[in-house]
C-alpha positions in Angstrom: 4.9 -11.4 -4.1 2.3 -10.4 -1.9 2.8 -6.6 -2.2 2.6 -7.2 -6.1 -0.5 -9.2 -5.6 -2.1 -6.5 -3.4 -1.4 -3.8 -6.0 -2.5 -6.0 -9.0 -5.7 -6.8 -7.1 -6.4 -3.1 -6.3 -6.0 -2.3 -10.0 -8.3 -5.1 -11.1 -10.9 -4.1 -8.5 -11.0 -0.5 -9.9 -11.3 -2.0 -13.3 -14.2 -4.1 -12.2 -15.9 -1.0 -10.7 -15.2 -1.4 -6.9 -15.8 1.6 -4.8 -12.8 3.9 -3.8 -12.4 2.2 -0.3 -11.0 -0.9 -2.1 -7.8 1.2 -2.3 -7.7 1.3 1.4 -7.6 -2.5 1.6 -4.5 -2.6 -0.7 -3.0 0.1 1.3 -3.4 -1.8 4.5 -1.8 -4.9 2.8 1.1 -3.0 1.8 1.5 -1.0 5.1 1.2 -4.4 7.1 4.0 -5.9 5.0 6.2 -2.8 5.6 5.6 -2.8 9.4 6.4 -6.7 9.5 9.9 -5.7 7.9 10.6 -2.8 10.1 9.8 -4.7 13.4 13.0 -6.8 12.9 14.9 -3.5 13.5 12.9 -2.3 16.5 15.2 -3.7 19.1 18.2 -2.5 17.6 16.9 1.1 17.1 15.7 1.0 20.7 19.3 0.0 22.0 20.8 3.0 20.4 18.1 5.5 21.4 16.9 6.1 17.9 13.3 4.7 18.0 12.1 7.9 16.8 13.6 7.3 13.4 11.7 3.9 13.2 8.3 5.8 14.1 9.1 8.2 11.2 9.7 5.2 8.8 6.2 3.9 9.8 4.6 7.2 8.9 6.6 7.1 5.6 5.4 3.6 4.9 1.8 4.5 5.5 2.0 7.3 3.1 3.9 5.3 0.5 1.3 2.5 0.8 -1.5 4.9 0.4 0.1 6.4 -2.7 0.8 3.1 -4.3 -2.6 1.7 -3.7 -4.4 4.9 -4.8 -2.1 4.9 -7.9 -3.0 1.3 -8.7 -6.8 2.2 -8.2 -6.4 5.2 -10.4 -4.7 3.3 -13.2 -7.6 0.6 -13.0 -10.1 3.3 -13.3 -8.3 4.8 -16.1 -8.0 1.6 -18.1 -11.8 0.9 -17.5 -12.6 4.3 -19.1 -10.1 3.7 -21.9 -11.4 0.4 -22.7 -15.1 0.1 -22.0 -16.4 -3.5 -21.8 -19.9 -3.0 -22.8 
């Protein structure tokens, strides 16, 4: 629910005319959610000597968060131009 809210608020911020760095806030929220979920597996991956897999998952999560937030921001800008309010 928090992830959906972050994406929606990023799109709404772009629709309202927020600067591009607003997408970074949405990406940070999505990334922090992903990190919290991945920390559950840290001990297991460490025990089997595969912590590098989790590190790569962190990088992938950061990229996915940036892409999702950027796409939401782009959609908000696109809708703002498609339906001008004034």
